[in-house]
C-alpha positions as a Python dict, from the first residue, in 0.01 Angstrom:
ca = {
    (1, 'M'): (0, 0, 0),
    (2, 'S'): (-78, -294, -224),
    (3, 'Q'): (-109, -659, -98),
    (4, 'E'): (191, -775, -208),
    (5, 'E'): (407, -457, -45),
    (6, 'R'): (203, -592, 320),
    (7, 'L'): (329, -941, 233),
    (8, 'P'): (674, -1034, 405),
    (9, 'K'): (1016, -1135, 158),
    (10, 'A'): (1075, -1419, 132),
    (11, 'R'): (1362, -1538, 330),
    (12, 'G'): (1587, -1812, 209),
    (13, 'P'): (1746, -2120, 448),
    (14, 'L'): (1998, -2075, 692),
    (15, 'I'): (2273, -2309, 591),
    (16, 'Y'): (2585, -2430, 797),
    (17, 'R'): (2829, -2292, 497),
    (18, 'Q'): (3204, -2246, 712),
    (19, 'S'): (3346, -2543, 868),
    (20, 'I'): (3565, -2433, 1205),
    (21, 'W'): (3872, -2481, 1055),
    (22, 'T'): (3789, -2235, 768),
    (23, 'R'): (3710, -1989, 1066),
    (24, 'L'): (3911, -1984, 1278),
    (25, 'T'): (4183, -1966, 1028),
    (26, 'H'): (4035, -1717, 868),
    (27, 'W'): (4047, -1492, 1151),
    (28, 'V'): (4395, -1630, 1203),
    (29, 'W'): (4518, -1479, 831),
    (30, 'A'): (4316, -1161, 934),
    (31, 'I'): (4595, -1076, 1208),
    (32, 'C'): (4887, -1220, 1034),
    (33, 'L'): (4856, -1016, 762),
    (34, 'F'): (4801, -692, 970),
    (35, 'F'): (5114, -748, 1172),
    (36, 'L'): (5308, -860, 864),
    (37, 'L'): (5171, -575, 664),
    (38, 'L'): (5269, -300, 910),
    (39, 'S'): (5580, -446, 1029),
    (40, 'G'): (5676, -535, 650),
    (41, 'L'): (5688, -185, 582),
    (42, 'Q'): (5930, -143, 836),
    (43, 'I'): (6188, -335, 755),
    (44, 'F'): (6100, -181, 377),
    (45, 'N'): (6174, 143, 570),
    (46, 'A'): (6547, 33, 639),
    (47, 'H'): (6616, 55, 238),
    (48, 'P'): (6306, 185, 55),
    (49, 'A'): (6384, 79, -284),
    (50, 'L'): (6321, -233, -484),
    (51, 'Y'): (6554, -400, -767),
    (52, 'I'): (6560, -654, -1018),
    (53, 'G'): (6838, -864, -1033),
    (54, 'Q'): (7086, -1070, -869),
    (55, 'Q'): (7233, -712, -672),
    (56, 'S'): (7217, -348, -639),
    (57, 'G'): (7527, -142, -700),
    (58, 'F'): (7654, 245, -716),
    (59, 'E'): (7759, 176, -1079),
    (60, 'F'): (7430, 96, -1244),
    (61, 'D'): (7067, 175, -1084),
    (62, 'N'): (6824, -145, -1182),
    (63, 'A'): (6590, 41, -957),
    (64, 'V'): (6235, -41, -1032),
    (65, 'L'): (6127, 136, -702),
    (66, 'R'): (6302, 387, -497),
    (67, 'I'): (6112, 623, -219),
    (68, 'G'): (6345, 943, -28),
    (69, 'A'): (6354, 1285, 14),
    (70, 'I'): (6555, 1566, -215),
    (71, 'N'): (6644, 1887, -114),
    (72, 'T'): (6486, 2136, -411),
    (73, 'P'): (6511, 2517, -351),
    (74, 'A'): (6163, 2555, -209),
    (75, 'G'): (6319, 2293, 72),
    (76, 'P'): (6334, 1957, 130),
    (77, 'R'): (6056, 1681, -74),
    (78, 'G'): (5919, 1316, -71),
    (79, 'Q'): (6003, 1174, -394),
    (80, 'T'): (5890, 826, -518),
    (81, 'T'): (6045, 679, -832),
    (82, 'I'): (5831, 379, -1049),
    (83, 'F'): (5993, 251, -1371),
    (84, 'G'): (6166, 560, -1390),
    (85, 'Q'): (5877, 800, -1354),
    (86, 'T'): (5910, 1013, -1085),
    (87, 'F'): (5661, 1130, -845),
    (88, 'D'): (5646, 1458, -559),
    (89, 'T'): (5457, 1201, -260),
    (90, 'T'): (5574, 1426, 30),
    (91, 'G'): (5322, 1424, 299),
    (92, 'V'): (5305, 1046, 225),
    (93, 'L'): (5626, 900, 118),
    (94, 'G'): (5931, 984, 159),
    (95, 'M'): (5898, 1270, 350),
    (96, 'S'): (5567, 1251, 586),
    (97, 'G'): (5415, 1425, 920),
    (98, 'P'): (5433, 1816, 1034),
    (99, 'A'): (5643, 2054, 872),
    (100, 'E'): (5823, 2159, 1162),
    (101, 'R'): (5956, 1745, 1278),
    (102, 'P'): (5902, 1591, 924),
    (103, 'Q'): (6018, 1249, 906),
    (104, 'F'): (6233, 1156, 605),
    (105, 'V'): (6141, 750, 591),
    (106, 'G'): (5987, 563, 311),
    (107, 'F'): (5638, 480, 474),
    (108, 'P'): (5546, 702, 762),
    (109, 'G'): (5531, 583, 1140),
    (110, 'A'): (5126, 540, 1126),
    (111, 'V'): (5156, 257, 881),
    (112, 'T'): (5451, 62, 1043),
    (113, 'I'): (5522, -125, 1383),
    (114, 'P'): (5708, -5, 1560),
    (115, 'S'): (5610, 341, 1382),
    (116, 'F'): (5953, 457, 1507),
    (117, 'R'): (6248, 343, 1317),
    (118, 'D'): (6347, -24, 1515),
    (119, 'L'): (6458, -305, 1228),
    (120, 'A'): (6541, -541, 1477),
    (121, 'T'): (6170, -534, 1643),
    (122, 'G'): (6020, -508, 1328),
    (123, 'R'): (6190, -820, 1218),
    (124, 'V'): (6109, -1014, 1526),
    (125, 'V'): (5716, -877, 1475),
    (126, 'H'): (5740, -998, 1112),
    (127, 'F'): (5895, -1345, 1127),
    (128, 'F'): (5692, -1429, 1407),
    (129, 'F'): (5347, -1363, 1256),
    (130, 'G'): (5527, -1499, 942),
    (131, 'W'): (5548, -1856, 1108),
    (132, 'V'): (5165, -1853, 1258),
    (133, 'F'): (5069, -1748, 931),
    (134, 'V'): (5265, -2097, 742),
    (135, 'A'): (5063, -2295, 1043),
    (136, 'A'): (4760, -2180, 960),
    (137, 'L'): (4785, -2237, 641),
    (138, 'F'): (4922, -2591, 633),
    (139, 'V'): (4632, -2655, 860),
    (140, 'W'): (4355, -2529, 619),
    (141, 'F'): (4466, -2697, 335),
    (142, 'L'): (4455, -3037, 551),
    (143, 'A'): (4127, -2978, 690),
    (144, 'S'): (3997, -2803, 367),
    (145, 'F'): (4126, -3109, 210),
    (146, 'I'): (3976, -3347, 422),
    (147, 'N'): (3609, -3211, 465),
    (148, 'G'): (3600, -3119, 81),
    (149, 'H'): (3588, -2744, 98),
    (150, 'L'): (3877, -2750, -108),
    (151, 'R'): (3718, -2937, -382),
    (152, 'R'): (3433, -2782, -319),
    (153, 'D'): (3451, -2447, -250),
    (154, 'I'): (3791, -2355, -395),
    (155, 'L'): (3902, -2565, -729),
    (156, 'P'): (3733, -2396, -1035),
    (157, 'K'): (3588, -2653, -1257),
    (158, 'G'): (3500, -2642, -1642),
    (159, 'D'): (3141, -2523, -1518),
    (160, 'D'): (3286, -2315, -1298),
    (161, 'L'): (3470, -2132, -1590),
    (162, 'K'): (3247, -2153, -1824),
    (163, 'A'): (3004, -1911, -1620),
    (164, 'L'): (3271, -1673, -1492),
    (165, 'P'): (3167, -1415, -1774),
    (166, 'R'): (2785, -1423, -1647),
    (167, 'D'): (2932, -1403, -1300),
    (168, 'V'): (3147, -1114, -1363),
    (169, 'A'): (2859, -938, -1491),
    (170, 'N'): (2595, -1015, -1213),
    (171, 'H'): (2894, -919, -989),
    (172, 'A'): (2926, -541, -1172),
    (173, 'R'): (2573, -524, -1185),
    (174, 'L'): (2533, -584, -808),
    (175, 'R'): (2347, -870, -831),
    (176, 'L'): (2492, -1084, -568),
    (177, 'R'): (2374, -1461, -474),
    (178, 'H'): (2383, -1585, -198),
    (179, 'G'): (2422, -1954, -246),
    (180, 'R'): (2532, -2263, -64),
    (181, 'S'): (2891, -2262, -214),
    (182, 'Y'): (3088, -2005, -391),
    (183, 'G'): (3042, -1835, -754),
    (184, 'P'): (3249, -1898, -1005),
    (185, 'L'): (3451, -1563, -928),
    (186, 'Q'): (3468, -1629, -577),
    (187, 'K'): (3623, -1987, -636),
    (188, 'L'): (3880, -1835, -926),
    (189, 'S'): (3950, -1531, -709),
    (190, 'Y'): (4062, -1758, -370),
    (191, 'F'): (4219, -2017, -597),
    (192, 'I'): (4465, -1699, -756),
    (193, 'V'): (4495, -1613, -328),
    (194, 'F'): (4595, -1969, -202),
    (195, 'F'): (4776, -2147, -478),
    (196, 'I'): (4993, -1845, -584),
    (197, 'L'): (4958, -1498, -418),
    (198, 'F'): (5029, -1723, -77),
    (199, 'P'): (5331, -1960, -202),
    (200, 'L'): (5472, -1670, -381),
    (201, 'I'): (5486, -1432, -83),
    (202, 'I'): (5613, -1713, 137),
    (203, 'L'): (5859, -1857, -56),
    (204, 'T'): (6009, -1542, -165),
    (205, 'G'): (6014, -1439, 187),
    (206, 'L'): (6246, -1749, 254),
    (207, 'T'): (6463, -1628, 19),
    (208, 'M'): (6546, -1358, 131),
    (209, 'S'): (6684, -1537, 440),
    (210, 'P'): (7050, -1666, 403),
    (211, 'G'): (6957, -1912, 623),
    (212, 'M'): (6709, -2082, 413),
    (213, 'D'): (6924, -2042, 105),
    (214, 'A'): (7190, -2203, 274),
    (215, 'A'): (6979, -2512, 275),
    (216, 'W'): (6787, -2420, -56),
    (217, 'P'): (6989, -2238, -263),
    (218, 'W'): (6787, -2315, -555),
    (219, 'L'): (6526, -2067, -456),
    (220, 'L'): (6752, -1818, -538),
    (221, 'D'): (6792, -1967, -908),
    (222, 'V'): (6401, -1963, -894),
    (223, 'F'): (6339, -1599, -813),
    (224, 'G'): (6687, -1490, -1003),
    (225, 'G'): (6836, -1372, -647),
    (226, 'R'): (6791, -1204, -329),
    (227, 'Q'): (6686, -854, -448),
    (228, 'T'): (6427, -965, -755),
    (229, 'A'): (6284, -1205, -454),
    (230, 'R'): (6217, -890, -225),
    (231, 'T'): (6065, -707, -506),
    (232, 'I'): (5814, -1005, -579),
    (233, 'H'): (5771, -1004, -199),
    (234, 'F'): (5657, -647, -223),
    (235, 'G'): (5453, -691, -502),
    (236, 'V'): (5260, -963, -379),
    (237, 'M'): (5180, -778, -74),
    (238, 'V'): (5054, -475, -305),
    (239, 'L'): (4810, -739, -480),
    (240, 'L'): (4716, -925, -141),
    (241, 'V'): (4669, -506, -12),
    (242, 'L'): (4403, -476, -312),
    (243, 'F'): (4217, -779, -235),
    (244, 'F'): (4154, -715, 115),
    (245, 'V'): (4005, -402, -8),
    (246, 'V'): (3773, -534, -264),
    (247, 'H'): (3731, -827, -8),
    (248, 'I'): (3589, -587, 248),
    (249, 'V'): (3374, -401, -2),
    (250, 'M'): (3219, -723, -147),
    (251, 'V'): (3118, -822, 234),
    (252, 'L'): (2943, -489, 248),
    (253, 'L'): (2752, -496, -75),
    (254, 'A'): (2651, -857, -13),
    (255, 'G'): (2498, -784, 381),
    (256, 'P'): (2782, -761, 657),
    (257, 'L'): (2556, -904, 937),
    (258, 'N'): (2527, -1225, 709),
    (259, 'E'): (2838, -1247, 612),
    (260, 'L'): (2976, -1209, 967),
    (261, 'R'): (2727, -1429, 1126),
    (262, 'S'): (2902, -1696, 840),
    (263, 'M'): (3213, -1618, 934),
    (264, 'I'): (3125, -1705, 1339),
    (265, 'T'): (2920, -1925, 1345),
    (266, 'G'): (2934, -2087, 1042),
    (267, 'W'): (2584, -2011, 933),
    (268, 'Y'): (2470, -1849, 591),
    (269, 'R'): (2110, -1752, 520),
    (270, 'A'): (2123, -1785, 142),
    (271, 'S'): (1906, -1685, -110),
    (272, 'P'): (1567, -1796, -167),
    (273, 'G'): (1522, -2120, -354),
    (274, 'T'): (1879, -2258, -235),
    (275, 'P'): (1851, -2594, -130),
    (276, 'S'): (1841, -2608, 290),
    (277, 'Q'): (2023, -2948, 249),
    (278, 'E'): (2324, -3025, -26),
    (279, 'G'): (2254, -3225, -229),
    (280, 'D'): (1847, -3121, -250),
    (281, 'R'): (1681, -2973, -563),
    (282, 'P'): (1501, -2646, -483),
}
């Protein structure tokens, strides 16, 4: 073994990266989004179809997604239609469960809360965690504005946009650097989530409420009707699930212990050469 191989690898400094407010709201959101997703699928199963426009009807078909079951010469089959393209989804969507006791629902009970058909309970769970989610978002915005997290780590600047192509290339090659602040791709991703996806899913959810439509009738005009709002709500949910999957993959690639320590204690092991204090030069 050479002398270089015997030398310990250089370690970067431990920096305080996440405030208590960022950490608390992060875990509150994780819990809320879990229950919102599964209870939302329970609500969707009450009418497993999505439309564009002010209404849906029997004399026309403006559905962009429809999940159900049909009878065939070989027996019932699950079927999903997306923008006019039909796919056999037996065992996953439309028809799931054991062959002797199939369930004819949009999404299987394994991914809904409750696991059986209960729209009322699903709505109660959904609304409860929805308002907890909104409250946590308000706390995060207020705290992040005061402590500078919003300006420093979320809002992309001109230099971030210029460095974005290089940062994307580094991520594609798995060259991940642990810095004091977020990289350009991280900033852009979180900006889209906090300023586009979160507001969209909240406002479209409110648009589906008759009570909110009475108080804020302009919501129906903004989103083109309750049915379109429901479709946007579902689409944003899919995008948030994809973000969550990518987020977990990046945590695993970047070092799960270091990332978890950061979101539990606030302390983060940065790459060698990172200034130990904000404003220092390496």
